[in-house]
C-alpha positions as CSV (number, residue, x, y, z in Angstrom):
1,X,123.9,-23.0,266.5
2,X,125.4,-22.0,269.8
3,X,128.1,-24.6,270.4
4,X,130.0,-27.0,268.1
5,X,132.2,-29.7,269.6
6,X,134.8,-31.0,267.2
7,X,136.4,-34.4,268.0
8,X,139.0,-36.0,265.8
9,X,139.0,-39.8,266.0
10,X,141.4,-42.6,265.0
11,X,140.5,-46.2,266.1
12,X,138.4,-45.1,269.1
13,X,135.4,-47.5,268.9
14,X,135.6,-48.3,272.6
15,X,135.4,-44.6,273.6
16,X,133.1,-42.6,271.3
17,X,129.8,-44.0,272.6
18,X,130.7,-43.3,276.2
19,X,132.0,-39.8,275.3
20,X,128.7,-38.9,273.7
21,X,126.9,-40.1,276.7
22,X,129.0,-37.9,279.0
23,X,128.6,-34.9,276.8
24,X,124.9,-35.3,276.7
25,X,124.7,-35.8,280.4
26,X,126.8,-32.7,281.1
27,X,124.7,-30.5,278.7
28,X,121.4,-32.1,279.7
29,X,118.8,-29.4,280.2
30,X,120.8,-26.8,278.3
31,X,118.5,-24.4,276.5
32,X,121.0,-23.6,273.7
33,X,121.5,-25.9,270.7
34,X,124.8,-27.7,270.3
35,X,126.2,-30.2,267.9
36,X,129.0,-32.8,268.0
37,X,131.2,-33.4,264.9
38,X,133.5,-36.5,264.8
39,X,136.1,-36.3,262.0
40,X,137.2,-39.8,261.7
41,X,140.3,-41.4,260.1
42,X,139.9,-44.8,261.7
43,X,140.9,-48.1,260.2
44,X,138.8,-50.2,262.6
45,X,135.0,-50.2,262.9
46,X,134.8,-46.8,264.6
47,X,132.8,-45.4,261.6
48,X,130.1,-48.1,262.2
49,X,129.8,-47.0,265.8
50,X,129.7,-43.3,264.8
51,X,127.0,-44.1,262.2
52,X,124.9,-45.7,264.9
53,X,125.4,-42.7,267.2
54,X,124.4,-40.3,264.3
55,X,121.2,-42.2,263.7
56,X,120.2,-42.2,267.4
57,X,121.4,-38.7,268.3
58,X,120.3,-36.0,265.8
59,X,123.0,-33.5,267.1
60,X,125.8,-36.0,266.4
61,X,127.5,-35.9,263.0
62,X,130.5,-37.6,261.6
63,X,132.7,-37.7,258.5
64,X,134.9,-40.6,257.7
65,X,138.0,-39.6,255.7
66,X,140.0,-42.0,253.6
67,X,142.3,-39.7,251.7
68,X,143.3,-37.2,254.5
69,X,145.1,-38.1,257.7
70,X,146.2,-36.3,260.9
71,X,144.5,-35.0,264.0
72,X,145.2,-31.3,263.3
73,X,143.8,-31.5,259.8
74,X,140.7,-33.3,261.1
75,X,140.1,-30.4,263.5
76,X,140.4,-27.9,260.6
77,X,137.8,-30.0,258.7
78,X,135.6,-29.9,261.8
79,X,135.9,-26.2,261.9
80,X,134.8,-25.9,258.3
81,X,131.8,-28.2,258.7
82,X,130.5,-26.9,262.1
83,X,128.0,-24.1,262.5
84,X,128.4,-23.0,266.1
85,X,129.2,-19.5,267.3
86,X,131.5,-21.1,269.9
87,X,133.9,-24.1,269.1
88,X,135.4,-26.6,271.4
89,X,138.1,-29.1,270.4
90,X,138.6,-32.2,272.5
91,X,140.1,-35.7,272.1
92,X,138.0,-38.8,271.9
93,X,140.0,-40.9,274.3
94,X,138.2,-39.6,277.4
95,X,141.3,-37.9,278.8
96,X,139.6,-34.6,278.3
97,X,136.7,-34.4,280.7
98,X,133.5,-33.2,278.9
99,X,132.2,-32.1,282.3
100,X,134.3,-29.0,281.8
101,X,132.3,-27.9,278.8
102,X,129.8,-25.6,280.7
103,X,132.6,-23.6,282.3
104,X,134.4,-23.3,278.9
105,X,131.3,-22.0,277.2
106,X,130.5,-19.6,280.1
107,X,134.0,-18.0,279.8
108,X,133.6,-17.6,276.0
109,X,130.2,-16.0,276.7
110,X,131.9,-13.6,279.1
111,X,134.0,-12.3,276.2
112,X,137.2,-14.3,276.3
113,X,138.4,-15.2,272.8
114,X,140.2,-18.4,273.7
115,X,139.6,-20.7,276.7
116,X,142.3,-23.3,277.4
117,X,141.9,-26.0,280.1
118,X,145.4,-26.3,281.5
119,X,147.2,-29.0,283.4
120,X,149.7,-26.5,284.8
121,X,147.8,-23.8,286.6
122,X,146.8,-24.2,290.3
123,X,144.2,-26.9,290.5
124,X,145.3,-28.7,287.3
125,X,147.1,-32.0,287.0
126,X,148.8,-34.1,284.3
127,X,148.5,-37.3,286.3
128,X,147.0,-39.1,283.4
129,X,150.5,-39.3,281.7
130,X,153.3,-41.7,282.7
131,X,156.8,-40.5,283.4
132,X,158.0,-40.8,279.8
133,X,155.0,-39.1,278.3
134,X,155.4,-36.3,280.9
135,X,159.0,-35.8,279.7
136,X,157.9,-35.8,276.0
137,X,155.1,-33.3,276.8
138,X,157.4,-31.0,278.8
139,X,160.0,-31.1,276.0
140,X,157.5,-30.3,273.3
141,X,155.9,-27.5,275.4
142,X,159.3,-26.0,276.2
143,X,160.5,-26.0,272.6
144,X,157.3,-24.4,271.5
145,X,157.4,-21.6,274.1
146,X,161.1,-20.9,273.3
147,X,160.5,-20.9,269.6
148,X,157.3,-18.9,269.3
149,X,156.6,-15.6,271.0
150,X,152.8,-16.0,271.3
151,X,153.1,-19.3,273.2
152,X,155.2,-18.1,276.0
153,X,152.5,-16.9,278.4
154,X,150.2,-19.9,277.8
155,X,151.1,-22.6,280.3
156,X,149.5,-25.5,278.3
157,X,150.2,-24.4,274.8
158,X,150.4,-27.9,273.3
159,X,147.2,-29.2,274.8
160,X,144.4,-30.6,272.7
161,X,141.5,-29.3,274.7
162,X,140.4,-25.7,274.1
163,X,137.5,-23.5,273.1
164,X,137.3,-20.4,271.0
165,X,135.0,-17.9,269.4
166,X,134.6,-18.5,265.7
167,X,135.9,-15.1,264.9
168,X,139.3,-16.2,266.1
169,X,139.8,-18.4,263.0
170,X,137.5,-16.7,260.4
171,X,139.6,-15.8,257.4
172,X,142.7,-17.4,258.9
173,X,144.5,-20.0,256.8
174,X,145.2,-22.9,259.1
175,X,147.7,-25.4,257.7
176,X,148.9,-27.6,260.5
177,X,151.2,-30.6,260.5
178,X,150.7,-33.4,263.0
179,X,148.6,-33.1,266.1
180,X,149.2,-29.7,267.8
181,X,146.4,-27.7,266.3
182,X,146.2,-25.3,269.4
183,X,149.7,-23.9,268.5
184,X,148.4,-23.2,265.0
185,X,145.5,-21.2,266.4
186,X,147.6,-19.4,269.0
187,X,150.2,-18.3,266.4
188,X,147.8,-17.4,263.5
189,X,144.5,-16.7,265.2
190,X,142.8,-13.3,265.7
191,X,142.4,-12.9,269.4
192,X,143.1,-10.6,272.3
193,X,142.3,-12.5,275.4
194,X,143.1,-16.0,276.6
195,X,141.6,-17.6,279.7
196,X,143.2,-20.7,281.3
197,X,141.2,-22.9,283.6
198,X,142.5,-25.8,285.6
199,X,141.7,-29.4,284.7
200,X,143.0,-32.9,285.5
201,X,144.2,-34.9,282.5
202,X,142.6,-38.3,282.9
203,X,144.2,-41.7,282.3
204,X,143.2,-43.6,279.2
205,X,141.0,-46.6,279.9
206,X,140.5,-47.9,276.4
207,X,142.2,-47.7,273.0
208,X,145.9,-47.0,272.3
209,X,147.9,-43.8,272.4
210,X,148.6,-42.2,269.0
211,X,152.1,-41.0,270.1
212,X,154.9,-42.0,267.8
213,X,158.3,-40.9,266.6
214,X,156.7,-39.8,263.3
215,X,154.4,-37.5,265.3
216,X,157.4,-36.0,267.1
217,X,159.1,-35.3,263.8
218,X,155.8,-33.7,262.5
219,X,155.8,-31.5,265.6
220,X,159.3,-30.2,264.8
221,X,158.2,-29.6,261.2
222,X,155.2,-27.8,262.5
223,X,157.3,-25.5,264.7
224,X,159.5,-24.6,261.7
225,X,156.4,-23.8,259.6
226,X,154.9,-21.7,262.3
227,X,158.1,-19.7,262.6
228,X,158.1,-19.1,258.9
229,X,154.5,-17.9,259.0
230,X,155.0,-15.6,262.0
231,X,156.8,-12.3,261.0
232,X,157.4,-11.5,264.6
233,X,159.3,-14.8,265.2
234,X,160.9,-15.1,261.8
235,X,162.5,-11.7,262.1
236,X,164.2,-12.7,265.4
237,X,165.7,-15.9,263.8
238,X,166.9,-13.9,260.8
239,X,168.5,-11.4,263.2
240,X,170.3,-14.3,265.0
241,X,171.5,-15.7,261.6
242,X,172.9,-12.3,260.6
243,X,174.7,-12.0,263.9
244,X,176.2,-15.4,263.5
245,X,177.4,-14.5,260.0
246,X,178.8,-11.3,261.5
247,X,181.0,-13.3,263.9
248,X,182.4,-15.2,260.9
249,X,183.2,-11.8,259.2
250,X,184.7,-10.4,262.3
251,X,187.0,-13.5,262.8
252,X,188.0,-13.5,259.1
253,X,188.9,-9.8,259.0
254,X,190.9,-10.0,262.2
255,X,192.8,-13.1,261.1
256,X,193.7,-11.4,257.8
257,X,194.9,-8.2,259.5
258,X,196.9,-10.0,262.3
259,X,198.4,-12.9,260.4
260,X,198.4,-11.5,256.8
261,X,199.2,-7.8,257.3
262,X,200.8,-8.2,260.8
263,X,198.7,-5.4,262.4
264,X,198.6,-5.0,266.2
265,X,195.9,-7.3,267.6
266,X,194.1,-4.5,269.4
267,X,193.8,-2.3,266.3
268,X,192.9,-5.3,264.2
269,X,190.1,-6.1,266.7
270,X,188.7,-2.6,266.5
271,X,188.7,-2.6,262.7
272,X,187.2,-6.1,262.5
273,X,184.4,-5.2,264.9
274,X,183.6,-2.0,262.9
275,X,183.5,-3.9,259.6
276,X,181.3,-6.6,261.2
277,X,178.9,-4.0,262.6
278,X,178.6,-2.4,259.1
279,X,178.1,-5.9,257.6
280,X,175.3,-6.7,260.2
281,X,173.7,-3.3,259.7
282,X,173.4,-3.8,255.9
283,X,172.0,-7.3,256.2
284,X,169.5,-6.3,258.9
285,X,168.4,-3.3,257.0
286,X,167.9,-5.1,253.7
287,X,166.7,-8.5,255.1
288,X,165.6,-8.6,258.7
289,X,163.7,-5.3,258.8
290,X,163.2,-4.8,255.0
291,X,159.5,-4.3,255.6
292,X,160.2,-1.1,257.6
293,X,162.1,1.3,255.3
294,X,163.2,4.6,256.8
295,X,163.8,7.9,255.1
296,X,165.2,11.4,255.7
297,X,166.6,12.3,259.1
298,X,165.5,9.0,260.6
299,X,167.5,7.1,258.0
300,X,170.7,9.1,258.8
301,X,170.4,8.2,262.4
302,X,170.0,4.4,261.9
303,X,173.6,3.4,261.5
304,X,174.9,5.4,264.6
305,X,172.0,4.0,266.6
306,X,172.6,0.5,265.5
307,X,176.3,0.8,266.4
308,X,175.4,2.2,269.8
309,X,173.0,-0.7,270.5
310,X,175.7,-3.1,269.3
311,X,178.3,-1.6,271.6
312,X,175.9,-1.9,274.5
313,X,175.5,-5.6,273.7
314,X,179.3,-6.0,273.8
315,X,179.4,-4.2,277.1
316,X,176.7,-6.5,278.5
317,X,178.6,-9.6,277.4
318,X,181.8,-8.3,279.0
319,X,179.9,-7.5,282.2
320,X,178.5,-11.1,282.3
321,X,182.1,-12.5,282.0
322,X,183.3,-10.2,284.8
323,X,180.4,-11.2,287.0
324,X,181.2,-14.9,286.5
325,X,184.9,-14.2,287.3
326,X,183.9,-12.5,290.6
327,X,181.7,-15.5,291.4
328,X,184.5,-18.0,290.6
329,X,182.5,-19.5,287.8
330,X,183.9,-20.4,284.3
331,X,184.3,-17.3,282.2
332,X,183.4,-19.1,279.0
333,X,180.0,-19.8,280.5
334,X,179.7,-16.1,281.4
335,X,180.5,-15.3,277.8
336,X,177.7,-17.5,276.5
337,X,175.3,-16.1,279.1
338,X,176.2,-12.6,278.0
339,X,175.8,-13.4,274.3
340,X,172.3,-14.8,274.9
341,X,171.3,-11.7,277.0
342,X,173.0,-9.3,274.6
343,X,171.2,-10.9,271.6
344,X,167.8,-10.5,273.3
345,X,168.6,-7.0,274.3
346,X,170.0,-5.8,271.0
347,X,167.2,-7.3,269.0
348,X,164.6,-5.7,271.2
349,X,166.3,-2.3,271.1
350,X,166.8,-2.4,267.3
351,X,163.2,-3.6,266.8
352,X,161.9,-0.8,269.0
353,X,164.1,2.1,268.0
354,X,166.5,1.6,265.1
355,X,164.0,0.3,262.5
356,X,160.6,1.3,263.7
357,X,159.7,4.8,264.9
358,X,156.2,3.6,265.7
359,X,157.4,0.4,267.4
360,X,156.1,1.3,270.8
361,X,152.5,1.3,269.4
362,X,153.3,-2.0,267.7
363,X,154.5,-3.5,270.9
364,X,151.3,-2.4,272.6
365,X,149.3,-4.1,269.9
366,X,151.3,-7.3,270.4
367,X,150.8,-7.2,274.1
368,X,147.1,-6.7,273.7
369,X,146.8,-9.7,271.5
370,X,148.5,-12.1,274.0
371,X,146.8,-11.1,277.2
372,X,146.5,-14.3,279.3
373,X,144.6,-14.7,282.6
374,X,144.2,-17.8,284.8
375,X,141.6,-18.9,287.3
């Protein structure tokens, strides 16, 4: 089988027949075999319509689930049942134009691992959403790209229309929550190249949107689960947690020295900072980067290197405050800006040099796995 099209459905009786007609019309005359898999969780008579379609169209198959629920798990079920070398996932509500299928398959045949129709590259449009849905979509997309490293270069990382080679998910444990299956594939999949192509998100003509507050909650749960399953992202959040705990240690030590022992504030600040640095080093060494143990000469250089990197972060924060003062902007805002910049810098530096002598090669591997191009 050359192509499998996986379509999750929930109460889409007014759309599935038209969708099959449009798919068949688009692929008419295609010399390569294809199949359509509907994974249905409907509570209306959609299963009856799908049964009729399966009888009259040999390439159409469906499964009606009664115990399982959820768009993303339906797609995983479709992956398991399908036989195609190439897989395309799309919604049943006709907002994903099937006329784009030949282009998607052509890009996969050209060697791209993932092909993602995007509303946000030149030529694309999300005009099928109202203002509120656009805001919800933007918020979800922004949260995902901020939270997960592998989503940042993909413009439409929360879309539901995408194609992939089967090798991308072979041997990968997909365990999504809610409806954003593409994020699961982007974070866990085995791929090196992503191709984004423009498309216009069409307005829904029939049926009802499945958007709900419960799905928004599931989306946040899904983000947390993806962070936990991604060592690259999990390490950064642990690092931030260690840094926050270090601030508490710094403040506690300085308070004890100044108010308890009546030391000079400057000396107390230096001692508190050194203790906090040592505290952070131990936690990062034993927790954040515990999978990268060092030995010998490299081990001896770790603490001095960590302190040097930390000092550069402090200098970066101070520079940001001074810059804001020169510009006449609030210095506290400069402090927070500097902290954010310093956190990103010190994490990158420690990840690349302090705890990983072969980190440059690792970074190249990561870069190769997230190469994204657009057309």
